[in-house]
Backbone bond lengths (Angstrom), bond angles and torsions (degrees), N, CA, C in turn:
res aa  C-N    CA-C-N  psi(-1)  N-CA   C-N-CA  omega(-1)  CA-C   N-CA-C  phi
1 X - - - 1.484 - - 1.493 108.20 -
2 X 1.266 117.97 120.29 1.543 115.78 177.74 1.407 107.44 -108.46
3 X 1.395 118.74 103.53 1.405 129.26 -176.65 1.523 114.24 -110.17
4 X 1.291 114.89 120.12 1.421 124.96 173.44 1.471 108.40 -90.55
5 X 1.436 118.16 89.87 1.474 119.61 -173.07 1.477 110.71 -82.40
6 X 1.431 111.00 111.76 1.402 118.94 179.01 1.490 113.39 -120.31
7 X 1.400 116.74 -32.19 1.492 124.98 -174.67 1.542 108.75 -139.51
8 X 1.267 113.04 131.04 1.550 125.76 178.19 1.496 111.52 -118.40
9 X 1.269 115.85 133.06 1.498 114.01 174.57 1.645 100.07 -107.18
10 X 1.251 112.64 133.84 1.532 120.18 -179.34 1.571 111.44 -119.68
11 X 1.193 115.04 102.37 1.539 116.78 175.43 1.571 104.87 -85.28
12 X 1.480 107.17 129.84 1.435 110.24 -173.22 1.614 109.36 90.52
13 X 1.294 112.56 9.45 1.538 116.59 -177.98 1.580 117.61 -67.01
14 X 1.289 115.83 -14.48 1.471 123.21 173.12 1.446 118.41 -90.36
15 X 1.463 113.23 -4.15 1.454 117.10 178.24 1.481 112.70 -82.33
16 X 1.416 114.47 -170.76 1.493 124.00 -175.42 1.651 105.62 -62.67
17 X 1.154 117.23 -56.87 1.605 119.70 -175.75 1.498 104.45 -71.23
18 X 1.337 121.36 -45.76 1.383 124.20 179.53 1.463 120.11 -48.14
19 X 1.306 114.37 -46.68 1.485 118.71 179.20 1.526 111.01 -61.73
20 X 1.250 117.20 -42.37 1.528 116.80 176.58 1.536 107.35 -68.83
21 X 1.227 126.16 -40.79 1.528 116.18 170.92 1.412 116.00 -64.63
22 X 1.223 123.33 -37.64 1.475 121.66 174.53 1.482 111.46 -58.49
23 X 1.314 118.77 -49.73 1.491 119.79 -175.78 1.573 107.62 -62.57
24 X 1.358 120.04 -37.47 1.341 120.82 -176.41 1.487 110.10 -67.51
25 X 1.327 122.00 -39.03 1.345 126.59 178.53 1.600 109.16 -65.36
26 X 1.290 112.13 -44.99 1.520 114.43 -179.86 1.571 110.29 -58.78
27 X 1.333 113.22 -43.88 1.483 118.70 177.51 1.522 109.72 -54.87
28 X 1.224 119.93 -31.61 1.449 123.85 -176.95 1.450 112.20 -90.67
29 X 1.309 119.49 7.85 1.503 125.43 173.05 1.587 111.58 79.49
30 X 1.227 115.65 20.45 1.513 120.18 -178.99 1.525 111.26 -97.32
31 X 1.310 119.66 135.92 1.389 128.06 179.00 1.601 103.20 -71.25
32 X 1.285 119.23 141.38 1.412 121.61 177.34 1.570 112.69 -132.90
33 X 1.320 119.15 129.76 1.405 126.53 -177.22 1.635 103.42 -105.92
34 X 1.211 113.19 125.88 1.414 120.31 -177.99 1.587 114.58 -121.36
35 X 1.268 121.73 97.97 1.443 118.82 178.51 1.403 110.37 -74.96
36 X 1.347 114.44 138.04 1.541 117.09 -175.33 1.529 102.67 -152.69
37 X 1.424 113.00 152.77 1.445 119.75 -174.73 1.624 107.03 -77.49
38 X 1.383 111.32 -29.65 1.511 111.42 177.59 1.478 105.03 -139.28
39 X 1.371 116.52 119.08 1.423 119.51 -178.72 1.582 110.09 -68.78
40 X 1.274 114.90 -29.06 1.476 121.35 -179.13 1.663 109.60 -59.44
41 X 1.444 110.22 -36.18 1.492 103.36 177.75 1.542 119.52 -79.33
42 X 1.323 113.24 1.83 1.471 115.98 176.46 1.459 109.69 -126.88
43 X 1.277 117.46 32.19 1.482 122.53 176.61 1.395 118.65 -58.82
44 X 1.362 119.80 -18.37 1.478 125.19 178.12 1.460 106.28 -69.89
45 X 1.329 121.72 -32.66 1.550 126.17 176.97 1.465 110.28 -74.03
46 X 1.356 117.11 -32.31 1.478 122.85 -172.82 1.548 107.87 -63.13
47 X 1.305 120.21 -26.76 1.538 118.68 -176.27 1.541 106.03 -83.74
48 X 1.174 119.73 -8.39 1.612 117.86 178.23 1.513 109.29 -73.25
49 X 1.348 117.36 137.02 1.455 122.50 -170.00 1.428 115.86 -61.19
50 X 1.284 130.83 -26.99 1.453 130.02 -178.30 1.429 113.27 -115.16
51 X 1.242 122.55 19.61 1.441 125.84 -178.39 1.541 116.83 -103.44
52 X 1.232 116.46 131.21 1.513 127.94 -175.24 1.549 104.10 -116.26
53 X 1.377 121.59 110.74 1.373 127.69 171.62 1.547 105.74 -88.74
54 X 1.346 116.30 126.43 1.459 122.84 174.17 1.485 112.37 -117.54
55 X 1.247 116.16 112.12 1.602 118.13 172.89 1.483 108.79 -65.21
56 X 1.367 115.45 125.87 1.344 122.64 178.57 1.591 111.34 -167.83
57 X 1.391 109.84 157.48 1.502 114.23 172.79 1.435 108.98 -103.14
58 X 1.309 116.83 104.97 1.535 119.71 -174.40 1.435 108.88 -71.88
59 X 1.275 124.78 -3.05 1.441 123.11 172.79 1.485 112.19 -78.41
60 X 1.339 117.07 -20.09 1.405 118.80 175.30 1.475 109.35 -83.96
61 X 1.379 114.23 109.52 1.452 122.59 -168.58 1.591 110.06 -62.21
62 X 1.351 113.09 -34.61 1.423 119.61 173.07 1.487 123.15 -48.75
63 X 1.314 101.74 -35.07 1.606 110.86 177.43 1.500 121.23 -79.71
64 X 1.416 110.24 -14.67 1.349 114.87 -173.26 1.549 113.23 -66.15
65 X 1.305 125.53 -44.18 1.444 126.83 179.19 1.525 113.94 -53.87
66 X 1.352 110.63 -38.99 1.495 117.39 -177.89 1.577 108.21 -70.03
67 X 1.364 117.53 -40.59 1.405 121.91 178.07 1.602 118.93 -56.03
68 X 1.369 109.59 -41.54 1.519 122.69 -172.92 1.534 103.50 -92.16
69 X 1.341 127.84 -17.56 1.325 123.25 -173.54 1.489 112.95 -63.03
70 X 1.318 117.24 133.84 1.557 127.44 176.87 1.511 114.67 82.01
71 X 1.375 111.50 12.05 1.499 115.24 175.02 1.559 112.59 -101.19
72 X 1.152 117.02 166.62 1.498 120.12 -177.56 1.505 110.45 -101.68
73 X 1.262 118.28 -20.34 1.419 123.56 -177.80 1.500 111.42 -158.28
74 X 1.394 115.91 146.79 1.437 120.22 173.56 1.610 111.03 -118.89
75 X 1.192 114.74 141.27 1.514 124.28 177.20 1.693 103.81 -114.20
76 X 1.230 117.50 130.83 1.435 120.75 172.36 1.438 113.85 -117.66
77 X 1.346 119.06 111.81 1.443 121.19 -179.10 1.505 114.77 -117.82
78 X 1.386 115.28 8.91 1.378 119.27 -177.69 1.414 114.54 -64.51
79 X 1.449 117.12 128.67 1.544 122.47 177.98 1.451 110.18 -165.62
80 X 1.308 113.40 166.59 1.530 124.00 -175.23 1.526 98.76 -138.78
81 X 1.487 109.28 150.12 1.439 119.83 164.97 1.453 117.70 -97.36
82 X 1.429 115.40 -25.59 1.385 120.33 176.14 1.570 110.39 -127.77
83 X 1.227 120.26 138.73 1.586 120.47 -174.53 1.412 112.07 -102.88
84 X 1.267 129.38 -5.98 1.430 127.06 173.19 1.381 117.31 -56.89
85 X 1.344 122.33 114.88 1.366 127.68 -179.20 1.533 115.12 81.64
86 X 1.380 113.35 10.78 1.476 117.67 170.92 1.455 110.75 -99.82
87 X 1.403 121.08 120.04 1.474 120.95 179.65 1.637 111.12 -51.06
88 X 1.231 115.31 127.60 1.575 119.49 175.90 1.683 108.96 80.53
89 X 1.163 117.49 -11.87 1.540 121.34 173.90 1.513 109.23 56.50
90 X 1.322 116.56 -152.52 1.427 120.09 -179.02 1.591 114.13 -57.53
91 X 1.294 103.56 -46.24 1.536 111.47 179.85 1.520 117.18 -50.47
92 X 1.367 109.61 -47.93 1.405 118.13 -179.93 1.587 117.30 -66.50
93 X 1.368 111.65 -41.06 1.354 118.48 -176.93 1.591 117.52 -85.90
94 X 1.302 114.76 -37.72 1.498 119.68 178.23 1.558 113.07 -89.44
95 X 1.346 119.62 -25.85 1.484 112.89 -164.02 1.654 101.37 -117.97
96 X 1.264 117.03 -48.91 1.519 117.54 -173.95 1.586 112.62 -75.53
97 X 1.193 110.91 -45.92 1.594 116.73 175.75 1.483 116.07 -49.45
98 X 1.358 118.79 -51.22 1.513 122.13 179.92 1.542 107.23 -61.31
99 X 1.215 117.67 -45.67 1.512 120.71 173.13 1.428 113.96 -50.01
100 X 1.369 118.55 -46.31 1.307 122.94 177.51 1.564 120.60 -62.65
101 X 1.360 104.69 -43.80 1.490 120.30 172.97 1.509 115.63 -50.41
102 X 1.401 110.47 -58.22 1.447 120.88 177.96 1.441 108.82 -59.78
103 X 1.228 121.51 -41.36 1.556 120.27 179.56 1.563 112.93 -65.94
104 X 1.362 113.14 -27.71 1.385 121.91 178.32 1.577 106.72 -73.43
105 X 1.357 117.50 -42.93 1.418 120.76 173.89 1.495 118.55 -53.51
106 X 1.398 110.60 -44.66 1.431 126.01 178.26 1.551 109.11 -57.42
107 X 1.292 113.18 -51.87 1.550 117.24 -176.77 1.444 111.04 -70.75
108 X 1.299 120.92 -36.35 1.569 122.34 177.61 1.483 112.08 -83.53
109 X 1.306 125.39 -4.96 1.463 129.31 176.44 1.397 110.05 74.74
110 X 1.382 116.88 30.47 1.625 121.25 172.88 1.572 104.58 -85.61
111 X 1.225 118.31 120.16 1.439 124.06 -172.12 1.531 115.90 -97.24
112 X 1.355 117.56 -1.96 1.421 114.62 -176.19 1.508 109.97 -135.33
113 X 1.334 118.71 130.50 1.420 130.92 -170.04 1.453 115.67 -136.21
114 X 1.352 118.27 119.13 1.532 119.36 178.37 1.580 107.67 -115.89
115 X 1.157 113.67 134.42 1.557 119.17 -168.16 1.494 113.09 -127.43
116 X 1.348 119.19 131.00 1.413 128.83 177.47 1.466 107.50 -91.31
117 X 1.388 115.17 114.57 1.400 125.83 170.55 1.621 110.46 -107.40
118 X 1.325 110.77 -145.80 1.588 115.60 179.06 1.401 104.26 -143.58
119 X 1.348 117.76 152.89 1.442 131.92 167.54 1.472 106.93 -49.01
120 X 1.306 122.81 123.39 1.580 123.41 175.32 1.349 116.35 72.44
121 X 1.369 113.92 16.90 1.594 119.27 170.49 1.483 110.93 -53.22
122 X 1.342 119.57 124.67 1.460 119.47 179.11 1.565 106.89 -154.57
123 X 1.298 113.63 142.45 1.560 116.47 179.19 1.428 109.13 -67.52
124 X 1.353 127.04 -16.70 1.370 133.33 173.29 1.508 117.72 -108.10
125 X 1.418 108.08 23.08 1.413 114.35 -174.05 1.670 114.19 -69.08
126 X 1.339 112.83 170.98 1.490 117.00 -178.64 1.427 117.22 -74.89
127 X 1.437 117.71 -14.16 1.475 113.46 175.14 1.524 108.68 -137.80
128 X 1.274 113.95 162.26 1.521 120.33 -173.19 1.530 108.37 -64.93
129 X 1.419 116.86 -26.27 1.365 117.37 174.02 1.618 114.17 -61.50
130 X 1.363 108.90 -54.45 1.496 116.91 179.49 1.538 113.28 -58.46
131 X 1.350 110.30 -42.96 1.582 116.07 178.19 1.463 112.73 -59.37
132 X 1.433 115.14 -45.42 1.595 116.35 178.77 1.452 107.81 -64.39
133 X 1.335 116.21 -41.02 1.664 113.65 -178.89 1.552 108.22 -64.93
134 X 1.317 118.39 -32.45 1.557 115.09 -178.83 1.530 106.44 -71.25
135 X 1.396 119.25 -35.69 1.455 116.49 177.94 1.451 115.27 -68.30
136 X 1.418 115.07 -32.28 1.531 119.70 172.07 1.481 111.90 -57.84
137 X 1.404 111.93 -42.38 1.544 109.96 179.89 1.556 110.87 -66.70
138 X 1.344 115.39 -38.50 1.511 114.55 179.36 1.516 112.22 -59.98
139 X 1.437 115.51 -38.06 1.460 118.34 177.37 1.518 111.68 -62.61
140 X 1.303 120.19 -37.81 1.401 124.76 177.26 1.580 112.79 -64.13
141 X 1.369 108.28 -51.50 1.536 109.64 -179.24 1.535 116.27 -67.45
142 X 1.541 110.25 -15.47 1.521 110.05 175.78 1.396 113.81 -74.95
143 X 1.299 120.25 -0.23 1.531 123.22 173.58 1.470 112.63 -70.97
144 X 1.340 117.93 -16.66 1.436 122.39 -176.09 1.373 118.49 60.19
145 X 1.378 120.76 -129.84 1.365 125.93 178.74 1.553 110.98 -94.73
146 X 1.328 113.89 -2.88 1.534 114.07 176.26 1.471 118.39 -63.18
147 X 1.452 117.05 -32.04 1.369 123.78 171.70 1.575 111.87 -128.52
148 X 1.335 109.44 137.10 1.477 112.24 179.86 1.576 103.98 -87.79
149 X 1.471 110.38 116.06 1.385 113.56 -179.49 1.520 113.67 -120.77
150 X 1.397 109.25 159.94 1.412 117.66 -179.17 1.535 102.17 -138.18
151 X 1.355 120.29 140.00 1.470 121.58 -175.49 1.525 103.70 -127.87
152 X 1.325 113.49 133.31 1.518 122.39 175.45 1.531 111.36 -114.15
153 X 1.283 115.89 132.05 1.366 126.78 -173.92 1.624 110.20 -115.73
154 X 1.305 125.63 73.77 1.376 122.20 -177.86 1.482 119.79 -75.02
155 X 1.311 124.10 154.93 1.386 127.91 165.01 1.507 103.23 -72.04
156 X 1.473 117.98 -171.48 1.436 123.16 177.89 1.577 111.66 -53.56
157 X 1.309 123.65 138.66 1.519 122.72 -172.54 1.540 103.60 -107.38
158 X 1.233 115.34 132.00 1.385 123.82 177.11 1.568 117.04 -113.04
159 X 1.342 121.47 155.34 1.457 119.89 -178.25 1.573 105.05 157.19
160 X 1.270 111.12 170.74 1.443 119.94 178.91 1.542 106.52 -58.52
161 X 1.386 112.19 129.10 1.544 115.95 -177.23 1.502 120.46 82.17
162 X 1.399 113.62 6.98 1.465 117.67 -176.98 1.464 111.14 -73.57
163 X 1.346 122.63 178.07 1.335 129.11 -174.48 1.457 112.63 -114.61
164 X 1.303 115.50 17.15 1.460 121.41 -173.61 1.504 109.10 -120.47
165 X 1.385 117.95 -78.97 1.447 125.32 -174.86 1.579 108.65 -65.84
166 X 1.345 112.23 -39.29 1.471 120.88 -179.81 1.426 112.18 -62.48
167 X 1.372 115.10 -43.95 1.439 123.98 178.60 1.549 114.56 -58.28
168 X 1.405 109.89 -34.85 1.546 119.85 -178.21 1.532 105.64 -73.89
169 X 1.327 115.10 -34.85 1.386 117.73 -172.85 1.577 110.98 -74.76
170 X 1.334 115.05 -34.13 1.447 120.80 173.76 1.661 106.99 -69.93
171 X 1.161 121.08 -34.76 1.454 126.18 -176.06 1.549 103.94 -67.03
172 X 1.447 116.33 -55.22 1.515 117.15 -171.22 1.478 105.93 -66.88
173 X 1.334 125.09 -17.89 1.568 119.75 176.36 1.425 113.68 -76.11
174 X 1.287 123.61 -8.58 1.470 122.31 -174.79 1.607 111.87 -123.49
175 X 1.425 118.67 -19.74 1.440 117.94 -172.77 1.579 108.17 -111.46
176 X 1.391 113.92 148.79 1.543 119.51 -179.10 1.506 110.39 -79.63
177 X 1.219 117.18 -24.32 1.533 122.57 -175.54 1.410 110.32 -151.39
178 X 1.213 117.22 146.00 1.667 122.47 -178.43 1.539 102.69 -110.65
179 X 1.314 115.55 123.54 1.438 128.12 163.45 1.504 107.77 -96.58
180 X 1.384 114.51 100.12 1.483 125.80 -168.63 1.471 111.80 -97.92
181 X 1.364 118.36 118.96 1.418 127.02 172.16 1.532 107.93 -68.11
182 X 1.425 116.94 149.20 1.450 117.55 175.96 1.485 119.86 41.33
183 X 1.310 114.56 52.46 1.452 114.78 -164.74 1.605 108.09 -69.96
184 X 1.247 118.11 -22.80 1.487 115.11 -177.75 1.558 113.57 -100.16
185 X 1.264 114.27 14.71 1.601 120.85 169.52 1.405 103.03 -62.93
186 X 1.339 116.97 136.99 1.482 125.42 178.75 1.482 114.24 -102.91
187 X 1.247 113.15 149.65 1.553 122.38 -176.18 1.572 106.71 -144.77
188 X 1.445 114.39 150.96 1.370 121.45 -179.03 1.587 103.51 -127.38
189 X 1.339 115.50 67.65 1.452 116.53 -172.76 1.558 117.25 -51.63
190 X 1.349 118.02 142.03 1.443 128.14 -179.07 1.453 112.42 -116.21
191 X 1.272 124.93 134.26 1.440 126.05 -175.71 1.553 108.33 -75.17
192 X 1.277 110.95 145.62 1.518 117.77 -170.38 1.622 106.72 -70.11
193 X 1.328 118.29 -30.08 1.406 118.53 178.06 1.559 111.52 -69.75
194 X 1.255 117.39 -31.37 1.474 117.89 -176.60 1.562 101.61 -80.03
195 X 1.332 124.74 -27.28 1.394 120.22 -178.69 1.515 108.49 -77.03
196 X 1.303 114.51 -38.29 1.550 118.91 174.27 1.529 110.37 -59.12
197 X 1.333 114.25 -50.24 1.473 113.79 177.45 1.529 116.76 -55.33
198 X 1.277 117.80 -42.42 1.452 119.15 174.04 1.500 117.58 -60.58
199 X 1.257 111.41 -34.71 1.534 117.91 177.21 1.563 113.12 -66.84
200 X 1.187 108.34 -48.25 1.512 114.30 -179.80 1.463 112.06 -70.29
201 X 1.346 119.48 -40.99 1.506 121.76 -173.99 1.512 103.80 -70.14
202 X 1.317 121.52 -35.27 1.422 117.55 -171.22 1.537 116.41 -65.97
203 X 1.262 116.58 -19.24 1.469 120.97 -169.01 1.590 110.85 -64.62
204 X 1.268 108.76 -34.83 1.593 116.37 -172.09 1.631 104.69 -101.62
205 X 1.172 122.71 1.08 1.536 127.11 171.02 1.483 115.39 -87.88
206 X 1.154 120.75 100.58 1.549 124.47 176.88 1.587 108.60 -53.69
207 X 1.354 114.38 -39.39 1.444 112.06 -173.72 1.524 112.70 -68.62
208 X 1.242 120.89 -6.85 1.487 125.58 179.63 1.580 110.45 -85.88
209 X 1.211 119.64 -16.65 1.465 123.30 -170.81 1.492 108.42 -74.06
210 X 1.305 109.00 133.98 1.520 115.51 -175.95 1.494 117.57 76.46
211 X 1.391 112.82 15.45 1.517 119.73 -172.33 1.487 109.15 -119.22
212 X 1.421 113.47 151.37 1.430 115.50 179.35 1.632 106.68 -123.13
213 X 1.275 119.01 127.79 1.304 118.35 -175.32 1.455 117.89 -125.07
214 X 1.385 117.58 124.27 1.508 125.24 177.30 1.493 107.99 -74.97
215 X 1.315 115.94 133.23 1.637 119.10 177.69 1.430 108.83 -121.01
216 X 1.268 114.17 126.61 1.434 123.79 176.95 1.553 115.55 -139.19
217 X 1.306 115.26 158.84 1.505 114.67 175.57 1.503 109.29 -77.33
218 X 1.366 118.97 -173.79 1.410 124.54 -177.98 1.607 113.33 -77.20
219 X 1.399 117.47 -19.33 1.431 116.73 -166.10 1.509 110.91 -129.74
220 X 1.288 112.94 148.59 1.532 116.52 177.81 1.615 108.10 -106.95
221 X 1.328 110.04 143.68 1.460 114.88 -178.60 1.567 109.39 -145.54
222 X 1.214 117.06 143.72 1.502 125.61 168.71 1.483 109.03 -68.99
223 X 1.316 116.15 156.10 1.438 121.14 -177.56 1.611 106.91 -66.61
224 X 1.228 115.45 -33.86 1.408 120.51 176.37 1.550 115.96 -58.63
225 X 1.343 105.33 -44.27 1.512 113.30 178.40 1.506 115.18 -67.40
226 X 1.388 114.37 -36.33 1.488 119.37 174.54 1.445 108.55 -61.90
227 X 1.269 126.48 -50.09 1.375 129.84 -168.05 1.499 103.36 -69.42
228 X 1.260 127.50 -42.44 1.524 129.98 173.53 1.511 106.46 -59.56
229 X 1.302 124.10 -41.95 1.391 125.33 -177.21 1.456 113.04 -63.90
230 X 1.461 114.71 -40.75 1.402 117.09 -178.69 1.622 105.86 -71.91
231 X 1.228 120.95 -34.00 1.505 123.96 179.15 1.565 106.21 -59.00
232 X 1.284 120.05 -45.35 1.359 127.56 -173.61 1.563 109.88 -64.73
233 X 1.440 111.40 -48.64 1.494 120.24 178.28 1.458 117.69 -60.68
234 X 1.316 110.89 -40.47 1.548 124.39 179.75 1.549 118.30 -78.42
235 X 1.332 109.16 -21.03 1.498 118.36 -175.17 1.577 109.05 78.41
236 X 1.270 117.67 21.18 1.468 122.71 171.27 1.451 116.65 -120.23
237 X 1.416 110.91 67.55 1.452 116.25 -178.95 1.460 108.27 -75.32
238 X 1.353 113.18 131.33 1.551 125.02 176.23 1.360 116.83 -131.96
239 X 1.255 119.27 147.40 1.523 124.63 178.02 1.589 103.49 -58.52
240 X 1.390 110.08 133.24 1.516 111.79 172.42 1.522 111.68 -120.27
241 X 1.480 110.13 118.75 1.360 115.17 -174.04 1.587 109.05 -102.94
242 X 1.276 117.28 113.60 1.334 119.10 -178.10 1.494 117.32 -76.64
243 X 1.261 121.71 124.18 1.502 128.18 -177.05 1.534 112.75 -76.49
244 X 1.325 114.14 144.05 1.516 115.67 171.87 1.581 111.52 -67.07
245 X 1.280 114.87 170.64 1.338 121.96 -176.73 1.525 111.68 -56.42
246 X 1.236 113.78 -46.43 1.734 119.00 -177.01 1.560 103.41 -69.83
247 X 1.410 118.09 -42.97 1.435 112.83 -176.06 1.644 112.49 -69.23
248 X 1.331 113.24 -25.11 1.456 118.95 179.34 1.500 107.78 -69.87
249 X 1.352 117.59 -40.65 1.405 120.30 178.55 1.694 112.04 -63.75
250 X 1.394 109.64 -40.17 1.389 112.99 -172.95 1.606 109.47 -75.19
251 X 1.373 116.39 -35.43 1.448 120.12 169.63 1.569 112.33 -56.23
252 X 1.327 116.86 -48.94 1.495 117.99 175.21 1.477 113.58 -58.89
253 X 1.322 119.13 -40.29 1.444 122.35 -177.77 1.603 112.21 -62.85
254 X 1.428 112.16 -35.41 1.311 117.47 178.35 1.572 110.91 -74.39
255 X 1.384 119.61 -48.24 1.332 125.82 -173.74 1.507 111.41 -66.67
256 X 1.205 122.86 -25.34 1.445 122.20 -170.40 1.613 109.81 -72.13
257 X 1.424 113.83 -14.50 1.519 116.90 179.65 1.438 108.17 -96.52
258 X 1.296 122.60 4.87 1.480 121.99 178.23 1.544 108.98 -86.55
259 X 1.303 113.80 153.05 1.457 114.33 179.57 1.483 110.05 -65.34
260 X 1.422 112.94 135.65 1.614 118.04 -176.02 1.527 109.38 52.59
261 X 1.302 122.79 63.94 1.464 131.86 -169.70 1.516 101.01 -65.37
262 X 1.295 118.93 138.09 1.514 126.29 170.73 1.421 112.31 -85.58
263 X 1.495 118.32 -17.80 1.414 124.53 -179.14 1.517 111.15 -153.09
264 X 1.329 115.10 141.76 1.427 120.06 175.72 1.544 111.66 -127.00
265 X 1.295 125.30 175.69 1.395 127.67 177.63 1.670 106.19 -68.23
266 X 1.370 110.01 -31.12 1.614 111.47 178.48 1.514 106.38 -66.42
267 X 1.330 121.19 -40.49 1.393 124.34 179.47 1.534 109.45 -59.77
268 X 1.345 114.82 -44.81 1.363 121.34 178.92 1.633 111.63 -56.62
269 X 1.273 114.50 -49.68 1.425 119.94 172.19 1.589 113.77 -57.29
270 X 1.211 117.38 -42.62 1.412 123.88 177.40 1.641 112.48 -51.53
271 X 1.454 108.35 -48.07 1.392 117.94 -175.88 1.531 114.75 -72.26
272 X 1.416 113.38 -0.21 1.493 115.41 177.16 1.472 105.53 -75.99
273 X 1.224 128.70 -16.68 1.477 137.51 173.72 1.494 109.93 -104.44
274 X 1.281 113.95 107.41 1.510 122.00 178.49 1.559 109.79 -51.83
275 X 1.283 113.77 128.97 1.561 119.46 -177.57 1.538 108.51 -84.29
276 X 1.271 116.48 57.08 1.502 116.55 177.64 1.600 111.02 -125.40
277 X 1.302 110.21 157.22 1.468 116.40 -177.07 1.517 112.87 -91.42
278 X 1.380 114.49 146.53 1.497 116.42 176.26 1.482 107.70 -107.58
279 X 1.472 118.17 27.93 1.380 117.76 173.18 1.540 104.76 -147.50
280 X 1.379 119.28 164.85 1.535 117.94 174.09 1.409 110.70 -75.21
281 X 1.413 118.36 171.65 1.472 125.99 176.25 1.466 104.52 -58.92
282 X 1.399 112.88 137.06 1.512 117.35 179.75 1.518 114.02 -57.13
283 X 1.521 109.17 119.86 1.455 115.25 -174.10 1.466 110.29 -67.33
284 X 1.425 122.23 -18.57 1.438 122.98 -171.95 1.632 111.75 -61.78
285 X 1.427 111.72 -22.08 1.459 116.12 178.83 1.450 116.84 -85.96
286 X 1.290 117.54 -6.99 1.352 124.37 164.41 1.554 115.23 72.05
287 X 1.372 118.19 19.21 1.537 122.31 173.39 1.460 112.00 -146.94
288 X 1.230 120.29 154.28 1.420 132.23 173.51 1.588 117.91 -88.23
289 X 1.233 119.12 129.96 1.448 123.66 -169.37 1.617 106.84 -70.04
290 X 1.252 114.66 152.64 1.419 119.39 -179.86 1.568 113.46 -89.20
291 X 1.321 111.25 146.53 1.536 115.71 -176.54 1.534 105.74 -84.96
292 X 1.284 119.02 164.41 1.442 122.85 -176.52 1.469 110.65 -75.61
293 X 1.343 120.10 -23.99 1.380 127.63 175.89 1.639 108.49 -58.52
294 X 1.218 116.94 -42.74 1.457 125.86 -178.18 1.528 113.61 -73.98
295 X 1.325 119.05 -27.64 1.480 124.61 -175.02 1.587 112.41 -107.66
296 X 1.247 121.66 -50.11 1.381 123.50 -167.86 1.537 115.44 -60.04
297 X 1.352 119.85 -40.20 1.471 115.62 173.90 1.516 118.55 -56.41
298 X 1.517 111.69 -23.68 1.467 109.24 -177.97 1.529 114.87 -76.80
299 X 1.356 113.60 -13.86 1.549 112.44 172.51 1.456 113.82 -126.09
300 X 1.211 123.40 -0.85 1.514 124.00 175.92 1.544 109.94 -118.38
301 X 1.307 116.74 -31.47 1.488 119.80 -179.65 1.426 117.43 -55.72
302 X 1.336 124.49 149.02 1.327 136.55 175.55 1.396 117.82 -57.27
303 X 1.472 115.63 -18.91 1.457 124.26 -179.04 1.507 110.68 -103.03
304 X 1.424 115.72 5.20 1.495 119.88 178.90 1.445 107.08 -70.82
305 X 1.337 124.10 155.59 1.432 127.31 -176.03 1.439 109.32 -50.04
306 X 1.440 117.72 -53.37 1.469 121.04 -174.75 1.509 112.34 -60.67
307 X 1.298 113.61 -36.77 1.478 118.68 -176.61 1.528 112.72 -67.83
308 X 1.533 113.83 -35.24 1.414 117.32 178.98 1.476 110.12 -75.76
309 X 1.400 123.65 -26.66 1.403 131.57 167.13 1.615 112.47 -57.65
310 X 1.225 115.06 -46.92 1.426 123.92 -173.02 1.612 103.54 -69.88
311 X 1.386 112.33 -45.52 1.537 113.50 178.22 1.475 113.30 -58.90
312 X 1.319 118.78 -37.38 1.505 123.55 173.73 1.438 111.73 -60.62
313 X 1.230 118.55 -42.63 1.519 123.89 178.25 1.509 113.50 -58.69
314 X 1.294 111.46 -47.73 1.441 118.57 179.50 1.466 110.56 -60.38
315 X 1.323 116.89 -48.46 1.463 120.52 -175.46 1.592 108.76 -68.49
316 X 1.237 115.70 -26.29 1.446 118.65 177.67 1.668 115.74 -84.23
317 X 1.384 104.08 -5.16 1.622 111.24 179.94 1.463 113.55 77.25
318 X 1.285 117.54 26.88 1.540 123.51 -175.35 1.507 107.36 -104.09
């Protein structure tokens, strides 16, 4: 496939992973189109020299051909962790939308598509989240040879501004003790910059076409270990009480009805499957992933610039 990469459309480009991918594309001199519901919410991207923000409702299938038209490749990162209050829920976002985007690529003559799935996505998975991600993969593969696709399946993604380690850091700052659901669930966290690099690098690598890649960091941790590590890094060590399986389920059932839930019963079901890889980081990308110990102290540690600033404010009585 001979692809002259000049313009890329990034669905979900204003999100956590998307912002990193957009910045990396811009650094490489590539024009980036980012569909978004509200351009004002992504104004930090608008100042980048080769970024075009387009206000649009991506749920409207009729708008998709226009959004991808004139681009050389499309990246789809759109995803949700909780479906309550989201039109279409997991099925609409993770399964139906990818099918519509791939169809739009075909009609607009866009030959390259890169898709964000999830580790252990499976149409017969343990949770609605994993099943919908599996259905999304099936929709992408259904494009056949009409669109050259690549699918990525990362474990939990960490980095500055994440919704995982940063969430625990905030929690540990306010609670005296942590009652932790599914404490022995295992994860193999992968750094957001490594994920972004793999996404961008793959577009021009013909050998990645029609391939599905699991992305994990170098080390495996239990959820209990991760929470304790965050406590050490932030200086907020707290007792961690691991809940039994039954109590974990009950906690999730209660928490899913809170505003902006941090856990639901579907998350509980997802954690029944350890989020770890059974293969090394893909050699095709030519680099090794970073460990959390090398990255997390830079943005959560008490010696990070922001932390030092906060300490000075406290000492000054502000």
